[in-house]
Structure formats: structure tokens, C-alpha cells
N, C-alpha and C positions, 0 to 999 in steps of 0.2 A: 251489383254483385251477382244477381241471378244470371245476367248475360255472361259474366265471366265464368261462372260455374258451368254454363252451357258451352261456351265457345272454346275455352282453353283445353278441356279434355277432348273435345271434338277435333281440334286441330292436331293435337298430339297423336291421337289414335285414328286419324282419318284414313290412312292407308290400310290399317288392320280392319277397320270397320268395313271398308269397301271390299277387302279380300273375303272376310267372313260372310258378308252379305251375298257376294256373287257365288261363293262355294255353297252357301246354304241354299240359295235358289236352285243351283244345279242338283243338289242332293234331294230337294223337295220333289223332284220328278220321279225318283225311284219308287216310292210307295204307289204312285198313280200308275206307273208302267207295270209294276208287279201286279197291281189289281186288274189291269186290262186283260191280262192273259189268264185270269183265274176264275174258275167256276166254284161257287161255294154252295154245296147242297145243304138243305136244312134237315135237322134231326138225324144226322148220320153219326153213328157211334164210332169210337176209336177201334173197337173190335171189328166192325164191318169193314172199315177202311184197311186195317192191317191184313184181314183175310184176303181182300182183293189184291193188295200189293204183293203179298207173299205168293199168291197164285201166279203172278207174272215175274216175280223176282225171288226165286227160292233162296238166293244168297243174300237177301236183305238183312242189313245189320242195324239200320237206324232210319226212322221216319220222322221228318220234321215238318212242322206247319209254320209258314212264315207269318208275320203280323198281318199281312194282307190276305191271308187265306190260302196261299199256294202250298202244295204238298211236294216235298223233296224226299226222295229215297236214296240212301247210300247203300251200296251193295258190293258183293264180291262175285266174280264169275271166273271162268277159266281164263279169260283174257286179262284179269286183274280187277282192281277196284274201280268203281265208277259212281256217278251221281246223276239222277234224272229227275226232271219235273214230271209228275204223273197226274192223271185225271182221277180225282177222288171218287168219281162215280163208277169207274171201271178198274182202276188200279193200273191201267196201261200207260205206257210211255208217251209223253207229249213231245219232249225235246231233252237233249242233254242239259244238265245244269252246270253252267260255267259262269261263276261270278265275274262281273266286269272289273278288269284291272283298273280302268279309268275311274270307276265309281269308288273302288277301294282307295286309290291314290287321292281322289278328291276328298273323301271322308277323313283320311289322315291329315291332309292339308287343313281342312276345316277344324279338326279337333286339336291338332298339335303343331301345325305349321311345318310338319315333317321333322320336328326337332325333339320329339319324345317329351321328357318331363318338363324341360324349359319351355317348349312350345305349348304344352297343356297349361302351364301357369300363365303364359302370355295371353292365350285365348280366354282363360278365366278372367283375367284382369280386364280384357276387352269387353267381356260380357257385363262386368260391373260398370264400365264406362258407358256402355250402351244403355244400361238402366238409368244412370245419372242423366244422360242426354235425353232420354225419353221423358223423364219426370220434369227436368228443367225446361225442355222444349215445350211441353204441354203448358206449364205455368207461364212461360213467356208468351205463348200464343193467346192464352186467356187474358193476360194483361194488355197485349197488343190490340185485341179486338174490343176490349172494354167490358169483359165479364164473361162468365160461363154461358149466359143466354145467347151471346153473340158468337160463340165458338164455331158455329157452322155457317156464319154469315160471310159476306164478301170480304176479301183480303185486300190490304193496302200495301203500298211500297213499290219498289221497282220490280222488274220482271224476275230477277234472281230471287229477291225476297219473297215474292208471291209464290213462285214455284216451290221454293224451299218449304214454305209454310203449308202450301196446298198438299204436297206429297206427304209432308209430316203428319198432318191431321188425318189423312186417309190411312196411312200405314201405322199410326201410333199404337193401335190395339195389338196388332200382330207383333210389332217390334217389342212392346212391353212384355208380351207373353214369351217371346223368344229370349229376351234378356233375362227375365226372371227364371225361366226354366234352365237356361244355359248357366246362370250363376249357381243355381242349386246343384246341377250335375257336376260342375267344376269343383264345387266345395266337397261333394261326395267323392270325387276322384282322389282328392288329397286328404280324405278321412276327416274333414272338418265337420261334416255331418254324416250320419249313417245312411247307407243305401239299402239297409235291411238285408244284405247278403248273409246267408246262413249256411252252415255246413250241410253236407249230404245227410239224409236220414241214416240213422244207425242201420247197418246191414242186418237183415233178419238172422236170428240165431239158428233157426231151423226152417226147413222147407218140407213139403209133403214128400218129396223124393220120388214121386210117381212119374210115369212116362209123360212126355209133353202132350198137352191137349191142343187141338186146332185153335189157333189164335182167335178165330172168329167166334169161338164159343166161351171165351174166358169172361166170367161175370163182371170182374172189376173193370175190364176194358169196355164191356158192353154198357156199363153204367156211366161211362165217361163220354160226354158229347164231344164231337170233333172240334167244335168252336172253342173248347177249353184246352185243347192239346197244344203243347209246345214241342215235346219231343218224346219219342218212344224208342228205347234202345232194346233190340231183340236179343235174347240169350242164345248161347250155343246149345243146340238141342242135344248134343252129345254129353253135355255136363248136366247131370240131374240136379245139382245144387245151384245152378244158375237161375236168375230171375229176370223178369222184365223191369226195366227202369222207366218209370212214367213221370214225366214232368208236365205240369198243367199250369194254367193261370192262377189256380188256387193254392198249389203246393206241389211237393214231390213225394214219390213213394216207390215201393217195390211190389210186384205182382208175381204170385207163384205161377210157374209155367205149366203146372199140372192141374191144380185145383182152380186156378184163376182168381184166387182170393187176394185181396189187398193186404199184404203182410205188414207193411209199415207205411205210414203217411205223415209228413210234416207240413202243416199249412204255412203259407207265407204270413209273415208278420204285417201289421198295419203299416210299418215303416217301409217295408218292401213294396207293398201295394202302392203307397204314395210315390215312391221312386219310379215305379214302372208307369204310373199315370203321367208323371212329369216327363219321363222319357218319351212317352207316346205323344204328349202335347208339343214337345220340342222337335221331334223328328217327323211327325205325321205318320209313323209306321202303325198301320191299323186304322188310321183316319186319313185316307189319301186326300180327301177334299180339303181337310185342314192343312195338310202338307202343302198343297198348291197355293192356298191363301197365304200361308206363312212364307212361301217362296216368293210370291209377289211382293210381300212386305219386305223381305230380305233384299230384293232388288231396290226397293225404296231406300233402304239403309245406304246402299252404294250411291244412289242419287243424292241423298241428303248430305253425305260426306262431301261430295263434289260441289254441290251448290252452296253448302255451308262455308267451304273454303273460299268460294267466289264472293259470297256476301262479306266474309271477313276481310278479304282483300279490298273490296270496294269501300268498306268502312275505314280501312287503313289509309287508302288513298284520299278519302274525304277528311282525314284528320286535319286539324287547324295548322296552317302554315302562315303565320302572321309576320309580315316583313316590317321592320322598323318599329317593333313593339317597345315603347319606352318603359323604363323601370317604373314600378308602382310608386316609388318614393318621389319621383319628379313629374308624375303625370298630372295633367290638368283635367283629363276626362278618363273615366273608366267605362269600358264596355264589358259587361258580364254576360256569359253565354250559357244557356241551359239546353243541352242537346242529348238525344239518345243515339242517333245514328250519324251524328256529325254534320248533317245537312244544314243546320242552322248556322254553323261556322262560316259557310260561304257568304251569307248575308252580313254576318258580323265583320268579315274581312273587307267587304265593300264599304261598309260604314267607317271602319277603321282607316282605310286608305283615303276616303273622302275627307275625313277630319284632319288627317295628317297633311293632305294636300292644301288644306285651308290654314295650315301653320300651327295646329294644335299638337301638344304632346299627349299621346293616347296610350293607355295600357289596356290590353284585352286579355281576359282570363276566364276560365270556367267559373260558374257561380259558386261552386264549392270552395274556390280559392279566392273569394272576394277579399281584397287587401284594404278593408275600410280603416283599420287601425294604423296602417303604415303609409297611407297615401294621402296627400293634401288635396286630392281631387274633390271638387264639390259639384261635379256634374257626372251623373251615372246613367248610362243606357243599359237596359236589360233586355236582351233578346232571348226568349225562351220558348221551347216547345212544351207541349203537354204530352205525357206518355200514358197510353191506355185510357182508362176511365178517370181522367182528371188527376193523375199522379205526376210527380216530379220526374223529369228525365234523369238519367244516371249522373250527368255532370252537375246536377243541381239538387240532388236528393238530400243534401245536408244544409242547404242554404237557409231555410226558414228557422231551423234550430240554431244556426250560427247567428242569425239576426238577434235572437233573444239574448245571446251572450255578448255579441260584439256589434252593437247597432252603429250605423253611420251617424255622422254629425247631423242634427236636425236642420242645419242650413243647407244640406245637400239637396240639389235639384235632381229629379229622376224622371225617366220616361220608360215605360214598359211596352215592348212590342212582342205580342204573343202569337205564336204560330200554332196552328191546329187544323182540324178537319171537322167541318160542320156536321158530318154524318155522326159524330160522337155526341151523345146526349150532353156531356159536360165539355162543350167546345171551349178550348183555351182556358180550362179551369185553373191550372197551375199558374198561368200568367195573371189571372185575376186574383188568385191568392197572394202572389208576390206584390202586386200593385196595392192591395188592401193592407198588407203587412207594413210596407214602407210608409204608406199614408198614416197608419196608426202610430208609427214611431215619430210622427211630426215632420217627416221629410216633405219637401215641396214638389208638387207635380209640375214638371216643365210642360207636359202634354198629357191629356187623358189617355188612359189605356187604349191601345190600338191592337186590332187582331188581323191576322193574315190567314186566309183560308188556303190550304193545300199549297203553300209555298209560292203564292202568286207573286211573280216579279213585278207586275203592274201595281199591285197594292203596296209593295215595298217602295217602289219609286214614288207613289203618291204620298206615302208617309214621309219620305225624305223631303218632299216639297213643303210639307206642313212643318217639319222640324227646322229647316234651314232658316226661315225668317226669324224664328225665336232666338236663334244664335247669331243672327246678323250674317249668315253665310248662305251661299248657294250650294245646296247639296244635291248633286246629280247622282242618285243611287241606282245604277243599272247593274243588276246581278243576273247572270245567265246560268242557271243550273245546267249540269250536263244532261244532254238529251240523246235519245237514240238517233241512229243514222237516218237521214231524211230519204224520201223517195219522191219521184216526180209524179205530178198529177196534171191532167189537162182538162180545161173547162169545156164541157160538152153542152151545157144548157144553163141559162140564167132566166129567172122570173123576177121582174122588178115590181115593187109595190111603192106607192106614195112618191112617185117621181117628182111631183110638184112640192113635196114637203122638204123642209130644210134637212131632215134626217130620214132619207128614204131607206127602204129595206130591200134586200135582194136574197133570193134563194139560189145558191150556186150548187151545181151538180158536176162533179169531176169523175173521170175514170183514169185508168193507167195507160191508155193507148198513146202511141207516139204520133199518130197522124190525125189531123183534124177532119179528114174525110170520113163520111159515114161508113160504118163497118157492117159486114154481114153477120148472120147468127153465129158462125164459128168464130169469127174474130171477136165478137162481143163476149162469147163464152171464154175465150182465151184471155181477154183482158180482165174479165172478172176474177179469174184465178190468179192474176198477177197482182191484184190488190192485196195488201197485208190484211190479216184478220182483224176485224173490229166489230163492235156491236153498237146499235143505237144507244146514245147516252155516254159512250166513250168520248174522249177529247182528241181533237186534232191540233197539233202545234204548227203554226205557220210563222216563218221568220220573214218579215217584209224587207225589201231591199233597203240597205242603209241602216239597218238596226240589228244589233246582235240579240235582241230580246224576243223570244217567241211569244206569240199571242195564242190563246187557246179558245177553241170554239167547240161547243157540244155538237155531236154528230146526230143528224136526223135520219141516218140510214145505217144498215149493217153491210159488211162486205158481201154477204149473200145477195143483197139487192143489186149488186153489180155497179154501184156508184158510191161515191163519197159525197154526202150532201150536208151543207151547212146553211144556216140562216143568219145573215149579218145586217145589222143596222149601221148606217154611216154615222160615226161619232164626230162631233166638232173637233177638229185638229187630231183626229184619230189616224195615226200613221198606217196601221194595218187595215182598218176598215176602209179607209180611202183607197188604199192599194187594191183591195179585193173588189171594191165597187167599180174600179177602173178596168178590171179584166174583161177581155173580149173572148168570145168563143174560139177555142183552139189554143189559147195561151197557156203557158205552163207555170206552175208554182211548185215549190219543194216543201214537204211537210213530213211530220212524224206522228205516230199514234201514242197517246198516253191512255192506257186502259183506266176505266172508271167503273169497276164492277159493282161498287156500292150504290151506284145510281142506275138501277134498272128494276123492273118489276120482279118480285120473287115468283118462282114457279108455283103452279097450283091454280085452283079455280076461284079463289077469293076475289072479291071485287077490287078493281084498281081505280083509284081516284087521282086524276092528273090535273094539276093546277099550275097555271103559268100566265105570263104576261109578255107581250112583245115577242122578241126572238126566242124567248124561252119555250115557245111552242115547238121548236125544232126537234129535240129529242122526244118530246111527247108525241108528236106526229109519227116519229119513227117507231115508238112503242105500239101505237095503234096500227100502223102499216103491217107490223109483224105479228099482230094478234090473229093469226090464222085459225087458232082454236076457238075464236069468237067468245072468249070469256068476258064477263061484265067489265066494261071500261067506261068511265065517266070523265069528260073533259070540261074543266072550267077555265076559260081563257079570256084575258083582257087585252084589248087593242085600243087604238086611238080613234079611227074613223072607219066604219064598214065600207065606205065608198073608196077608200084609198089604200088601206092596209089590213084587210081581212086576210091574214096570212093563211095559206093552205085551204082556202075556202072550197075550191072544187074537190080537192082530195077528201076533206072532212065530210062533205056531202056524200061522196061515194062510200066512205067508211060507214056512215050511218045507214046507207042503203043496203050494204052487204053485211051489216051487224058486227063488223069489227069494232065499231064505236056504238055504245049503248045509248048515251045521251050527250048532247053538246049544249053547254051554257056559256054564252058570250057576254062580255061587258065592254062597252066602248066609252072612253072617257071624254072625247072631244065632240060629242053630239049634244043635242038638247037634253037636259036632265041626265047628263052622262054619269056613269057609275064605274066602279072598279071591280076587279074580280072578287075581292073579299065580300062585296055586297051580294054577289050571286051566291056565295057560300051561305051567307046568313039567311037569304031568302029560301034556300033549299035545306035548311037546318034539319028538319025532320028526316028527310031522305039521307042526309049525311050521317046522322046518328045511327040510322038503320044499317047503312053500309058498313060503318065502323064496327057495330055490334056483330055483324056477320063476318068479321075477320078482315075487313077491307084494309088495304094499305094505301098510303098517300105518297105521291111523288110531286115535288114542287120544283119548278125551274123558272128562273128570271132574276130580276134585280134583288139585291139584299133588302131594299126598302119594301118592295112588294112582299118578299118572303116574311119579313117581320110583321106586316099587317095581316098576312094570312095566318101566322101563328097565333096572333091575338084573337082573330075571329074564330079560329077553330077551338081555342081554349074555352071561349064563351059557349060555343055550340056543344062541346063535349062535356061541359061541367055537369049538366043534369044526369049524365050516365056515369059520373065519377071517373072520367078519363081526362087526359090532357095530352098536349103535343109531346111533352117530355116522356110520358108513359109510353106513347107510341114509338118514340125514338128508341127508348130503352129496349123495346120488344122488336126492334128492326122493322117497324111498320110505318115509319115516317122518314123519308129520305129527301134531301135537298141537293140541288145543284144551282148555286146562286153566285152572282157576280156583281 
């Protein structure tokens, strides 16, 4: 529901939001431009200013002070009426005052779409829409990242989703302010709320009637600071009954031209002061720096409208299109899907097609539309994502409540496949809740709950291999999510480890050059800029020949290092690892980048604890390589044998020498009295607790089995200081990249 509240108004008003955002950004420049050409003297009275102006302009009729402090004089001369910008220190002319026709047109377009009353109503409604979009977008962001504490943390999703959310959280404060003030001002335009406008003060019944005194000597004007002036209308000196009209930020009044006394004064009401403050906050007039900030945020509104439309279109394209979906009343098998952004439906479609190919009648539907009461099916597969911090995705947010009212037959067999991201403290929590609820109803598990991290196609295929034999079927579940366009890479260097082992490891370094011949400095610089942007810890997707399914490897370098580096162990029957191990220098592969911003050290000087095993050292070595600030970094790494696969040994020794790496703790499992990395953590427990108490963050990379052992060891280590891995995850200080 919250997503609909956010997306539907956004789509309907997208063009208007873009128009108001762009025109608002243009108008935000006016206060800054006005302020650039303005000198603002301190402690200058209106009387002094008026005396200087009149000395240069005997025919002066009106003096105005702009919100940014500029002084404008309107006058009559023998050549006719005119208006000049003047220097308040001397009263002399700076330049003619000619309001910009473009600025006036832009302001009318921004305020009323050049349509007068109808246009003003439309822009007012758009301001309300912007307010709804800001509030709903903020709430969606909080849910998406897993709580308010994570709202400034790394963002997930595809490129359009990340850019939409990133710009949104940067611009949200300015957009909220503009939407709130714009809504108020629109309501005041249509008299829905008062703007505090009041009538002119009552004209004085009598004046002194004496001869006009020099304006520079009038007491009421001498007592008024120039900073308070809005407008001073000068009287006709030939009319003894005429008075000065004085308008200030506090109120309006009349001044006797002979005695200089304030004859009448009407102070502004609190409502008027409120309106003027809101007007200033909306336009930036008088607060030029705020105007520029709001202008940047207004450009963000245009960006958000465009990227929001793109995200919506991508979601529409990803909506389920299930071919051969049998009616629920005749289905043998149900596939129920819980998804927020429709990505889980791609996996469901592959399972649906595989079961149909095996001769089964299958009905696939959203979890909220589970047809338990009208389907004879006694086999149920549930594929569900978890949204935010353990919550149900939109297509499954009513499922658990429906189970309580319309439970499936206890003879039903079920299997839950949960999709999530291990960076969230409550990884796949909704899938776990669904599995527990069905079990509590007496339904029979076909297979224990399985989880898939970050939509891994490989993990999905392995799940299919486990499910197939239980059904007496061969389930070949190959799902290839849409991925970015690939780019070519050429192997420049390989470093082999453990060649005599059955599972050797190789470090591969690629660049974007087209020729295997060595390049000079200029060529290497050019090639470096041809690499797409990536950071150590991001993922590279590689599609091996003969397979549609990409394999992902953590990057041990950033694009600024000039190479793309990965560390690969040859897996038994591994299609992609075998392919990569067979590459020779100069050969080409095609790849794409999948950003992984949640797995990298946070900025700051807090200690960084890096824990890994095997090829998990790749991104950790990249983090150390880029630690040019030489902040505290501690590496705990486990390998097999120091003689054959001490990965990155020369580099790590150099990093220790130049202090990019503070300490190195290694563990080798295939030597006498071999140990694992979690043992090294336990041995260094006192230091570990000290680092964590000093704000240290933990990054773990390697196999899921290793990561599980590390979590158990750290929970024991942190127990005396009343902390846990879950607590660190919740605070964004524990991050994993496991496989």
C-alpha cells in the first residue's frame, strides 16, 4: 500500500513535478545574483539613505529595499520616469533597474503554469503531491534499508533504484521544506488560510502643516534601521498635507514631512510574520544560501520524477507472465510467490516451466491469493522475498493472516525457498516465519527451509537439484536475471597458487586494452579510464561459454587501480572456474559489474577487522591496498597450506611494511596441528573486544560455513561486553559477503 501511495501520485504528476523542479531551480538563482551586486552597510538609518538618494535624485518618488538588500529608487526627471539601482553608501547610481523578462516569465510559469487561477490551483495540488511523495518516499527508504538507524547506509537494488533512493535521501529535507511552504502559500492564495494581509493604516487626520524638513533630519526615519526597510514613498513637497509612507518588516505607517514624527503605525500581525517567514523559506529571498540549496534539491525533484518513472517501468516489465498457468481447481502443484519488486517471479516462472515440462499441472499465484480452499493440490512451493527488516513483501503481506482463517489441508507437503540479503540482520525472516507457520499447522515439509542470498542463480540451481529427486524428477533450474550490458576484458597477468593441488587457485588481473602487447604509460592511463567504475568488494559477473548463467566474483581492486582483479579457486565440475583457470595472457572475456556498496569499509578512522578464508581474501586485500590513509586494519585469514596457497603473501608483507595493514593473523588447516580462522579470533579475543569497543567494524568474506563459524566465535568473544553479531549488524558494523 505504501508503495502505491508513493508511485501512483508520482506517475500522475511526474511532468508537473519536473517542471516545477526545474523552474524552481532557475528561480533560486535570483536571490544569489541579487546578493552578489549588493553592498549592505551596517547601522545605516532610513533617514541617512533617503538624504543621500534625494541629493542625487531630486525627483525621487519611492525607495525600495529588496529582500537581498539592494536599493532601488523610482524617480521622475525631465526625460520621464525611471528606476535605478543605487549605492546605499553614497546614494549614487549603479545601473538602471530593469527587471528580467525571463525571470518574470519563469516565475509565472512556476506559480501558475501561465494559466492564472487554474494554473495556481494545479501547482498547489502538485505541492501537496510532492509532500505525499516526500513522506511516503522517506518511509519506503526506511523500510527498504531496515530501519531508521540504517537510513544513511549503503543502498541496494539496480542502478536506477539506487540512484533514485540516493538522490532522494540527499534532497529530502529541501523537498519537504519546499513542499510544505508551497502548500501553505497555495492555501493562502485561495484564502484557505490567512496570509495576515491587513488594510493600510488609517490616514492621519491632521499633520503639522509646516514646511518640509530635510529628509535626512526626520526623527522617525532616523530611528528606523535600513535593514528593516521595505519601502519609503516620498511626498510631494508642494502639498503640505502630504506624508511619507513607510513600510518596514515590523509594520506600516505615516511620517510627517515637517516634524518627522511617526503619525500612525500599524504593526504586522503574527499571522503576517508567519507568512513572510514561510515565503522567505520557500523562495530564498533574503536567504540566498538557502535559495541555492533549495534549488539543488528542486533539480533533485526533476531527477526523482525521471528515475521514478524508470523504476516503475522496470517493475512493470518484471511483472509475472506465467505461460500455461493451470486453473487452481485442477492443479496438482501450487507455486506461491511473495515479491516486492517482482524479481522473485522470474525464479517462480523457471520452476513453473520445469514442473510443467515434467508433466505436472501447476498453478502459480501471489501468496495473498493462495487458493488453498479451491485447489486439490497437495504440493506447495513458496518462493518469497523478505522486505526491509524482516517484513512481508507487498504480494504476501496478508498471507499469514489468511493462514489463520483458511489453513491448507494438513496432508499438504510444502517447501519454502526464501530470498534475501545477508547484510540485513533479519536475513530471510519472512520466509522463516512462513515456514514455521505452515509447520505449526501440521503441514509436512518436503524439504527444510532453504535461503538464497542476493538472488543467486547458482544457489537456485542447487536447490532444484535437491528438490528433483524428492519428486522423482530431474529439475534443471537455470534462471538468468537481466544484467547490464557486458564489456570486454583482457587478461594481463595471472598468479597461480597450489598448482599441485586438486583445487588450485589463481589471481587474475584484467584490463580494458585490446592488444596483448605491453603498453606505455599513456596507453595504460587511457585503458584505465576505459574501465567502468567499480570498487573493491563489488561483484563482476562473468558468463562462461556455453552457459547463460553468470557467475559472480568479488573484486579485489577498484577501477582506479587500473585493473580488474579477481581470485578464483577451481571447483570440481565448475564450469566458470574451469574456464577462467584455462585463460592465457591476452585472451578476452566479457563481463559486467554488479555494485555491492553494502560490502566495503565505512569511512572514518575506526578500526577495520577483516576476516576471510580461501579466495575470500580477494576483496579484503583490495580494501587494504586502498587504505592509503593508513587507518587501523586487522586481517584474520585462513588458508590450506602456507607452502602452496598463501594467497597474496608478497602483497600482504608489503602492506604490513608500509602500515596499510596493522596486523596479520593467518591460520592454515592442512598443516600439522592445523587451525581455522575462527581459532585465531578466539586466541586474540582480548584485542578483538578492545577494537569493537573502540567502534571497530567487521567485514567477513568467504564460504557460508566459514561465516557461520565466525559468527559463533564472535558471539562468544563479545558476550562479556554485552554485544553480539546481531547487534553489530543492526548498527551497520558487521557486513558479510559469503558464498
